[in-house]
N, C-alpha and C positions, 0 to 999 in steps of 0.2 A: 812518517806524517800519517795520523789516523784516517781511517776510511770515513767518507761523507757522501750522501746522497748527490751532493751538489757538484762533485767534482768527476772529470772524465780521467781517462788512463793518461792522457798526455800531462794533465796536472800532476798525477803522481809520479810520473817520469820526471818532470821538471823539479818537482821537490828533492828527488834523489840527486839529480844534477847539482841544484843549489846547495844541498847538504855537502856534496863530494867538493865542490867548489870552496865551501867555507873550511872543510878539513884540509885541505891542501894549501890554499892561499891565504887564509884568514887566521888559521889557528897559531901560526908563529907570532902573530903581531896582535892577537886579541887583547891581551892585558896592557899594550901599550896606550898611555893617555898622554904623553908629553909631545909637544910639537903638533897640536892638533891640526892646522892646516895642511902641513906637509904630509901628516899622518892621513887625512881625508883625501888629499889628492892621489897619495898612492893606493889607497883603498879603491878609489874610483877607478884609476888605472887598471887594478887587478880585476874589477868586475867588468871593466870594457873589454879587456883582453879575453875574459872569460865568455863574452857575449851576453851576459845579463842585461846590461844596460840597453840592450836592443830592445827590450820588452816595455820600455818606457816611452816609446814614440811609434807613430804609425808606420807601416812597411813602406809607405811612398818616400820616405826619409830616412831608410835605413834600418827600420823598425821589423819585428816579427810577424806582428798581426795587422790586418788592414786597418782596425780601430784598437784602441787599448782593451785588451782582454783583463777584466779586473781581477779574476779568478787566478790568472798567472801572475799578476801583480802581487795578490794576497800571499799566493804560494811562496814566491821569492822572499816577501818580506817575512814571513815566517820562519823560514829556514835561516836567512841572513842574521835575523834577530836572536834567534836560538844561539848562535855563535858569537856575535858582536854587533851590540846596537849601534855603534857608529856606521858599520858597514850597511845596516839596514837603513840607516839615515841618508847615507851617500846615495844609495840606490833610489830610495823614496823620493828624494828631492829632485833627482833627474826627472821624475815624471810630473810631481807638483809644480814645478818651475816651468817647466817646457808646455805642459798641456794646454794653457792659454793661448799660446802661439800656435799650436796645433789646431786649436777649435777656431781661432779668430785672426790668425796671422794672413798677411798677404802671402802670395806664393813666393815672392824674394824673401820675406823673411823667414818662411819655413825652410826654404832651400838653403838659406845661410845658416841658420842656427841649429836646426835639428839632427842633421847628420852627426854633427860634432857631439850633440849630446847622445846619440845612439851609441857613438865608439866611446863614451865616457872621457872625451877631451874637454867639452864644453861644459863648465859646472853652472848650474842654473839656480835661479832664487825667485822666491815668491814674495813680494814686498807688500803685503796689507795691512798688518798691525801697526798701530802708532801708540805713543804714550797715553793720549786719552781715548784711544778706540781700538780696545781689544776684543772683547766678546761683543761689543757693540760696533760691529764693522760699519754701519751706516753712518756713524759719526766722524769719518775722516776728514782731516782738515788739510793735509797736505795736498797743495793746489798745482793745478796744470793751467796756464793762460797762453792763449795763442797770441804770439807777436811776428807779424808777417808771415815767414814760412818757417817759423819755430815754434815749439813748445816751451815756455819757462817754467820750471818745476821749482817750488819752495815749500820746505816743511821737513818732516822729519818722520822715519820709520823706525820701529824698536822691535826687539826680539827677531831680526831676520836671519834665518838660516842660511849659510853660506854667504853672508855678506861680506865676510873678509877675503873670500877668494872667488866671487862669482865672475862669470865669463858673460852671462846673459841673465838680466832679471826682469821679471814681469812685475811691473810698478802699477798699483791702483792709486789714482789721484783724482781730486775734486774739480770738475769742470763747469759744474752747475750747482743746482739745488736738489737735496733729497737723494734718494737712491737711484733716481735716473740721472743724477748729475755726477755720476764717477764714471771715469774713462780708464782704460788700460793701456800702458806704453811698454814698449820693448827698449831697457836701458843697457847699454853694453859697458864692459869694463873699460875703463881710461875716460870717460865721459866728464869734461870739465866742470866742476861745480858738485860734485858728488864725493863727500867724505865719509868715511866709515870710521866707528868708534867700537872695538872689540868688547864683547860683554863675556865675563866668565860665568860658568854654570856649575853646578854640582856634578853632572855628568858632562866632560868636555866635548863642545861642538864649536863648529867655525860661526859663532853667534855675533852680532852686532847690530849697533845704531847704524842707520843710513840717514845722513843730513844732506838735504839738496839746498844749495844756496845758489838759487837763481841758475840751476842748470839747465842747459840748452839742449833740447832734442830737435832734430828734423821733423818736419810735419809727418814725415813716413812713418815715424817711431809708433804712431797710434795703432793699437791692436783693435781691429773691427771698427766700429762706428763709435763715434763720440757718444758718450751716455750709456754705453752698453757693459761698462766694466764691471758694476756691481753683480749683474747677471752672469758675466762671465766667471766672476770669483765664485759665485755659489755653485755654478755647474761644476767648476774645478774640485771644490771641496766636497760636493756631493758624491762625486765618483771616488776621491781618495780617502774620504773618511772612513770607510769601511777597511780599508787597508791600514788603518792605524791600529785597529782592532787586531788584524793578523800580525803586526809587530808584537802587540801586547801577548797573543797566543804564544809566540816563539820564545818571548821571555820567561812567561809563565811556564812554560813546557821545560825549558832549561833548568829553572830553579826547582820543579818537581822532580826532574831527572837527578839533579844534584842531591836533593833529599833524599830520595829512595837509595842512592848509592852510599849516602852517608849513614843513614841508619841501618843498613845491612851490616856495615862494618865497623860502628863504633858500639863498644862493649860498655855497658852501664848495668849496676844493679845484678850481676852474675849473668848476663847475656846480651845479646844486640838490642839496640833501641827498636828496632822493628819489631820485637815481641812484645812491646808495650801496647796496651790497649789505646791509651791516650794518643800516642804517636800514630797508630793506625788510623784514628779518628781524623787527626790533621791530614793525613795522606789522603783519605776519602773526601775529604770537603775540597781539597786541591782538586782532585780527579773530577768531581762533579761539577765545580765551577769551570774547570777547562773545557769540559764537552760542552756545557752549555754554551759557552762563549763561542766556541768554534762552530756550531752549527749556525748561530746568529751571523757571524761573520760571513761564511761562505753561502749563506742563503742570500745575504745583501749582494754579494759580489755575482751570484747566479741570475739574480734578477736583473741586474743591470746588464749582464752580458746577454740575457734573452731579449733586449731591446727596451726595456723600461727607460722612458724619457727622464725620470727622475726616481731616486729612491732616497728621498730625504727622511722617511720614518724608518725603513730598514737600515740605512747607514747610521742614522743616531742611535738606534737600538744596539747595533754591532759595536759601535765605538764605545758607548757608555758600559754596556755589560762587559765587553773583554776587558777595557783597560782598569774598571773597578776590581773586576775579578782578579786580574793579574796582580794588582797591588796587594791583595789579600793573600793569594798563594805565595807570592815572593816573601812577604813577611812570614808567614808560616813556616816557610821553608828555610828562613833564616833562622828563625827561633828554633826549629830542630837541630842547627848546626851549633847551638849553644854559642859559646865565647867566639868559636872559630868563625862564626857568621859576621862578626863585626871586624875581622881584621881585613884592612885595605888590600885588595888585590885578588881576594877570593872571588869566585864567581857569584855567588849569591850577595856579596856585599855591593858588588858592581853592579848587579841587577836591581838591587834595591835602591840605588842612585839613578839609574837609567830609566826605571819604569815611570816615574813621578811625572815627567814631563808629559807623558802620553795622556795623562788626565786632563791636560790643560791645552796642549796646542791643537789646531784645528777644531776649536770649539771645545771648551771646557765641560766637564761632565754636568754642571748645573745647566748650561745652555743646552746640552742634549735632552736633558729633562724637558725643558720648556718646549723645544722642539717636537718631542715625543707627544706631549700633553696636546699642543696645538693640532697636530696631525690628526690625533683621536678625536678632538671635539669638532673636526670638520666632517667627521662620518655622521651619517645619520643613524 
């Protein structure tokens, strides 16, 4: 891992540990894509046994730090993504799905759910997106109405990670009008009236639509106060958005490493590809974009860890630049492999499919541009 002024020695040690865990526990299965649900559970179990999932929850419930250390999350995501995109995703979702519970859950909810998340046993999900409410998260239509001592949930969620295997899901549903009319709920596996339809993606993930057919939740399933769900969702995304950039860094670094290895060994036109100036230009572009993205990602994480209430601008910049740069870096690296780059199962081919979703989930690149511009226009 490259040195940056935003990391401490403990983060560099954590990076080495995460890379070693990847080499030992993930390398043997990194090219598997069949049986994604079972594979995901196996990966999560390995991450839990290795102690990495403990970084996703507060220390009071089995975690490592008193509160989430964003630089640690970024460090782990970068190293896991270098090895295996699905492993990065498994780790990240433990944090994204459980963080609203850590922020707003009752003591009973936290004590019941979070220790299992820390051990890698309870699979979590974050259910915000709907068929007609993607980037416009305020347009939610999935509803929750109070009936006696229960909440009755009706509606549909789409593109929900871990939908097919979740144990605990943070659900955002409409209980009133406007952004202040969104509330958050804890939905546990086996809840009657909850149906999941798997969705296939270009890079296999346990993704699905979640359909709520008058599903009934106890009144205690509410997370925090009624009407505080939208604020809770934004606070969670604000924290984890920069970590998406870290995952993109890991994928881009792997692509660059693969490209360097290939051009050193591949002979063309009487010598190694690495001797051609045009090839060197592509590698230089990759290196420049990697380093620029790395600084933005860890600056955003450092800012949050220093106590900033919000890092809206910093996180948006980090995610936008890191994911867009990574797409270009991986594309160039595949090009440098020639025909070998499009053979299914090679590292660069897999990375080419895996990186694409990162420019969309947790706020598409275009949304990040709007956020960045609005934040800038607020300044005098």
